[in-house]
N, C-alpha and C positions, 0 to 999 in steps of 0.2 A: 475726438480731440483734433483741433485744426492743425494743419501743417505749419510749423514754425521755422523749419530749416530746409535747406535745399541740398540735394545729394551731389555727389561728385567730389573730386579732389580740389582743395583750395588753391587759388592762384598764388604764386610766390609773393606777390605784393601784399597779400593778406597778412603776412607776418612781418611786414617791414623789410623783407628780403628782396633783393633785385637779382638780376642775372649775374651781376658781379659782386653780390653780397659776400662779406667776409666769411660767414659760416654757412653759405648756401649748401655746400656739400653735406654738412652735418644735418641741416634741416631736412634735406631730401632723404638722407639715410635713415633718420628717425621716422619719417613718414613711412618709408618702405618697411621698417621694422613693425610699425603699428598695423600695417596691412597684411603682414606675413602671418600665416596660420601659427597657432601656438605650438610649442614643442621645443625640443633640445636645439634644433637648428637655429631658431630665432634667438635663443639665449646665447648660443655660441657666436652668432653674428653680432649681437649687441656687445659681447665682451671684446670682440675684435675691433668694433667701432670705438669702444672706450680706450683701447690700447692705441689706436690710430690718433685719437684726440690727444692723448698724452704725448705721443711722438711729435705732434705738430706744435706742442707748447700751449695748447688750449687750456685756459684756466677752468677749474672745476665748476665754479658758478655758471660759466657759459655753457658747459656741457649739460648741466642739470636744467638750466633755463631753456635751452633749445628743445630738449625732450618734452618739457612741460608745455611749451608753446605748441609743439607738434601735436601733443595730446589734446590741447584745447582746440586747435584747428580741426582735428579729427571729429571731435564732438560737435563743434559748431556747424560742420557741413555734413553731419549725419542726418539722413532723411527721417522725418517723423510723420508717419501716415495717419490718416483719419481714424484708423481702428486702434491706434496705440493708446494705452491708458497711462495714468501717472505712474503706476507700478512698473509697467514695462519700460517707460522712459528712464525711471530711476535705475532699473536693472541694466539698461544699456549704458548709462553713465557710470555705474559701479564697475561694469565690465571694462570700459575704457580706462578708468582710474587704476583698476587692478593690473591691466596690461601695461600701463605706463609705469606702475610701481615695480613690476617684475623686470621690465626692461631697464629701469634705472638701477636696480640691484646689479644686473649683469654689466651694464655700462660702467658703474663705479668699480666693480670687481676687476674688469679689464683695465680700467684707468689706473687703479692702485697697483695691480700686478706689474704693469708696464713701467710705472713710476719707480717701484722698488727695484725692478730689474735694471733700469737705467742708472739708478743711484748706485747699485752694486757694481755695475760695469764702470761707472765713473770712479768709484772708490778703488777698484782694482787697477784701472789705468793710472790713477793718481799715485797710488802706492808703488806701482811698478816704476813709474817715472822717478819718484823720489829715491827709490832704491838704486836705480841706474845713475841718477844724478850724484848721489852721495858716495857711490862706490866707483864711478867712472868706468864701468865695464862696457857700457854701450858704445856703439859707433858714434864718434864725435859729431859728424854731420847730422845723423838722425836725431841725436840727443839735442842738438841746437834747434832743430825744427820743432821738436816737442817742447823744449823750453820756451820757445817763442809763444806757443799756445797758452802757456801758463804765465806769461809776462816775465819770465826769468831771463836776464841777460848774462850769459855765461862769462863774459869778459869783465863784468862788474864785481865789486866787492860785496859779499853777503855775510850776514851773521846768522848762525844757527843756534836756536834756543831749544832746550830739551826739558820737558817736565815729566816727572815720575810720580805716580800715585797709584794706590790700589784700586781706586774707583774709576780709572780712565776707561772709557768705552768709545766705540766708533761714534755713537750718538753725541756724546759729550764733545768729542773732537769736531764733529760737524758744526755744532752750535758755536764753539770757540772760533772755528775758522770763519764762519759767516760773520760773526761779530767783528773779528779783526779785519776782514776784507771790507766790511762796511765802514770801518773807522779809517783804515789806511789805504784802501784801494786794492783790488784783486791783483794788480800787477806788482804790488810791493810785498805781498804776503802769500806764503804757501804752507798750509798746515795739514799734517796727516798723522795717522797712528802708525808707528813703526816699532816692531819688536816690543810692543806693550808700552812704549813711551810716546808722549806727544812731541812731535818734531815740527818746529816752526822755522822756516827759512824766510828771512827778512832782508830787504835791501839794506846794504851797509849805510850807516848814518841815519837810519830811520828813528827819529826821536820819539820817545814815549812807548815804544813797543814792549819793553820789559815790564813797565808798570801796568800797561793795559792787559797784557797776558796774565800777570799775577792777579789783577782785578777779576778777570774772567774765571780764573781757577778758583778764586774764593767764592764767586757766585755759584759755580758748578759743584765744588767739592767741599766748601767750607774753609775755615781759616787754617785748619791743621790737616796733616796727613799727606801733604804734597811738597815737592821741592822742585825748584826751577833753576837750571844752570844756563849761563849765557856764554857761548864761545866768543872768541875774538873775531873781528872782521878780517877776512882774507880775500884776495882777488882770485878770479878764475875758478875753473872746475875743481882743481886740486884744493883750492882754498875752502870750498864747501865741505869736503871730507875732513879737512883739518879742523875747521870750526866745530863740526859735529863731534869729532873725537875729543876735542877739548871739553865740550859741554858734558858729554857722557862720562868722561874720566873724572870730571869735577864732581859729578853726582856719586860716582863709585868711591872716590876719595872721601867725600863727605860722610858716606855711610860707614866706612872703615874708621874714620876719625871721630864719629859721633857728632858731627856738626848738624845742628837742627835749624840753622838760619834758612828761611823759606827761599830766598833768592841769593844765588851765588854767582860770582863772576869768575870765569876761568883765569882772567888776568890777575886776580887777587890770590890765586892758589898755585902760581907757577912753580913755587918751591917744591911741591910734592912730585910732579913729574920729574923734576931734577933729581930728587932723592931716589926715585925708583929707576931712573935711567941706567944706573949702575947697581943692579940688585946685589951683586957680590959685595960691593963696597958698603952699602947700607946694612947688609946682613952682618958684615964684619964689625961695623960701628956698634950695632945693637948688642951683639954678643960680647964684644970687648968691654963696652961701657956698662951695660946693664946685666950681663951674664951672672956676675957674682950675687945678684939679688935672688937667684933661684936657690941659693943655699940657705936663705933665711927661713925661720920658722913661719909656716903659712905660705911660703913661696913668694914669687916676685910680684904677683898681681896687686896686693894691697899697696905696695910701695910705688908701683907703676901708676896706679890710680891716683895716689896722692900727688905725684909729680904732674900728672895730666891736669888735675884740677888746679894745682898751684900755678902752672903756666897759663891756664885759661883765665885765671884771676890776676894776671900780671904780677905774680909773686907775693900777693897779699895773704899773709898767714891767717888773719881773722876771717876773711871771706872764704878761704879754703876750708877752715874748720867748720864754718857755718854750713857750707855746701855739703860737707861730708858727715855732718852731724857728729863732729868730734870736738874735743877741747883744743884750744891753741897749743896747750902743752903736749897733747898727743900728736899733733901735726909736727911740732918741733922735734919730738922724739923720733918720729919716722924719718924725718929729713936727716937728723944726726946719724941714724942707723944706716941710711943710704950712703952717707959720707964714709962711715966706717967700713962698709962692705965694698964700695966701688972706688972710693977715693975722690968722688965728685960731689960737689955741693952746689945747689942752685943759687945760694947766696954769694958764691964767688964769681965775680964778673968774667974772669977768664975761663971758667968752667961752665957757665950757664948755657952758652950757645951749644956747646958739644952735648951737654946733657939734654937740652931741649930737642936737638936734632935726633938724638938717639930715641927719645920718647916718641916723637912723631914717626920715626922709622918703625918702631915697635908696633905702633897702632896700624900703620899701613901694612905691615907684614903679618899682623895677627899674633905677634909674639907676646907672651910665651906660650899661648895655647897651641899655636901652629909653628912650633920651632922647626927650622930647616934641618 
């Protein structure tokens, strides 16, 4: 068989690389790997090379393409002697391909491992920063330096949004964060997983962020099973912690009160922190106004449920009866019984507010199941 190839190492220009080529270091390293004797040392070197490629930000197609071109060069410049047969040439080609395949496996393993490690480190740093940012425990100067890296201006006003759902994972939060950053810019959004909740810090006045985050939650988790609360905009470092507390407290209150609205604004529920600010006072209100219901047959709960549904339906007896699967007459009887026991009736304008406040307080306190 006549000689069709020349021996020796291919010149750099053969692969379109020059002395200043962008990936010349990678091309040279791949060629060295192909020349290295088989064994664990070569696989380890390939994994390290893959990790280096990930560190330098090299894209995966570039890594794979460079190795394949190096293998092609290796075969092109492999000498074929006059005594070689078609079978031996095919064997040589198969050996080059097998070497390239095993090296690619090691390269990709190293690349993936380094990528995952970097992602984990990034997540850890990001979570630590958000924790320091929202608790204010870190040194202000160091915190400001880290905040600048994420595009956060500590002197500006920010809004904190908190989403709560059973299916929230780090992967879901990553996708949501990338989508929000793509829409609003990385300097305006910072999203992370904190204590099982999705926490999103947004620049104050950023329009459309609530609707977009809700849209992303629907896409990731479906239309049900999640709830999003929006704190108010507050300036400065302390304002971030305040907005976070408002959003998380809003979700806590919604759970206690049975609110199922997907998106809640802390500004709309300010009455509940006011009610709980003086716990002794709200406890006294609940026990004074609603306490006599505990003496009724069946306890206070059926009557408390009736009042809850009635207030939720703006005092409409028919809607209340339909919701509770009762007759209007049964609802009327319960309300009259409440009046007999407590002296309060929701139909009396001067008593409605006191009775409603007591019912809300009971729900927040878990009364009567968790009586103080």
